[in-house]
N, C-alpha and C positions, 0 to 999 in steps of 0.2 A: 556306711553307718554315719548317722547324723550326730554331731556333737551337741550336747545339751550345755548351754552356758549356765553358770551358777552366779546369779547376781550377788550373792554374799561374798564370793571370792573376788569378783570384779570390783567391789566396793570395800575391799580391805576387811571383810568380815562383818561389816555393818549393814543393816537392812536399808537405812536411809542416810544419805549425805546432805540432802537439801529438802527442807520441809517448808511448805507455804501454808500459812494460817490465814484464812479469810475472816475478817471481823466487820460487824456492823456497829461496834463500840457500844453495845448495850450490856447491862449487867448479865444477861443470858450468856453472852460470849466469854465472860470471865472463866467459867468452868471449862469451856471448850479451849480456851487459851491455855489453861492449866494442863489440859491433856496434851495439847500441842508442844508445850514447853517441856513436859516430861518426856515425850517421845523424842524430841530434839536432844535433850540432855542424855538420855539413855543411849542414843546412837551417835553421840558427839557430832551432831549434824548442825549445819547452819540453819537458822530459822528466819524466814521471810514473813513479815507481818503486813498483810495487805488490807487496805480499806478503800473501797470505791465510793466516790462521791455521787455517782450517777452523771447523767448528761446535764451539764450546767449551761443555761442559756444566758450567760453574762460575758462581759468583756474579758480580754486576756489578763489585765491587771487584777480584776476581781477573782478570776479563776486562780491565779497564783496565790492570792491571799487565802482563798479557801483551802487550797492544797497545803499551805504552810500552817493553817489553823488545824487541819486534820492531822498533820504530822505531830504538832504539839499535843493534841488530844491523845494521840496514840502513845507518845512517850509518857504522858501523865498516867494513862491507863495501865501500862504494862511494865514500865521501867523498874518499879519497886519489886515486882515478882521476880524479874530476871536478876536484880541485885541480890535478893535473898537467896537465890539459887546459885549465885556466882556464875551466871550464864551471860556471856558477852558476845557470842558469835550470832548476831542477828542483823537484819536489814529492815528498815521500815519503808514501805511504799504506799503512797497515797496517789490517787489519780482521778481525773474526771473521765467521763465517757461511760460506756456500758460496763458495769462492774464484772459481769461474766466475761466478756470479751477481753477486758483488760487483765483479769486474773489468769485466763487461759494464755494470753500472750506473755505475761510475766512468767508463767510456769514453763512455757516453751523456751523463751529466751534465756532463762536462768538455769535450765536443765534440772527443774524440780523433780524429786523422786516421788513425792506424795503430797496431796493437798488435804488439809484438815479443816473441816467446816461443820456447822451445826445444821439442824434440819430446816430452820427458818429463822426469821428475825424476831418472831413472837415467842414469848415465854409461854409454853403450852397451857399452863393453868390460867394465865391472864387471858389467853384467847378462848377459854371456855372448853379446852380440850383435856382429855385425860393424859396421864403420863406416857401411855402406850399409844399415843396418837400415830396413825399411820401416814399421814400426809406430809409431803415435803414442800417447802416453799419453792417458788419458781427459780430463784437464784441457785439453790441446792440442786434441783433437777437439772438445770442447764449446765452447771458445772460438771456434774456426774456425766452428762452426755457428751460434753465437748473437751473435757480435760485430756491432756497428753500423757497423763500418769494416773496411778491409782488415786482415788479419793476416799478418805476416811471420814465418814459422817458420824459424829458423836450424837447418839440418840438421846432424847429428853430423859429417858428412864435411867440414864447414867449420871444425871445431875443430882447434887445433894438436895434432899427435900422432895424429889419427885420419885425416887426409887420405890418400887412396891416389893413387898415380901419379907 
């Protein structure tokens, strides 16, 4: 007889212990961040907030400055939300390089249980699409295919102002 492992029991009754939120730091990501923050708070999980700068073709000193600037922007973008929720179990990670590869590497190295992302970096209505747009951005597609854990994709239809019905 094969034993079936119950991940809820293994994780102390929680679905997730570690959640990774990938952001492009646009207003579109605010609602996705709120979803990730709620998920982390409900599971008493640590939240990793990741922003990839892409491949930078600049010197080491300039790269370090870009990373520090990205970290500052992330703190500015999300710290108030976490303070209001009294949520303090988070890590901020900014890197240069391929955003998908870096996010997947972070997920593997940190033992992430779930990744939370949006469908693309474009706000669907700004891109001329409907709220029920079926296309995924290339980053979302690649993360889904390469991730070492489940990926939760927050669809545009769940965003305030885009919901139909």
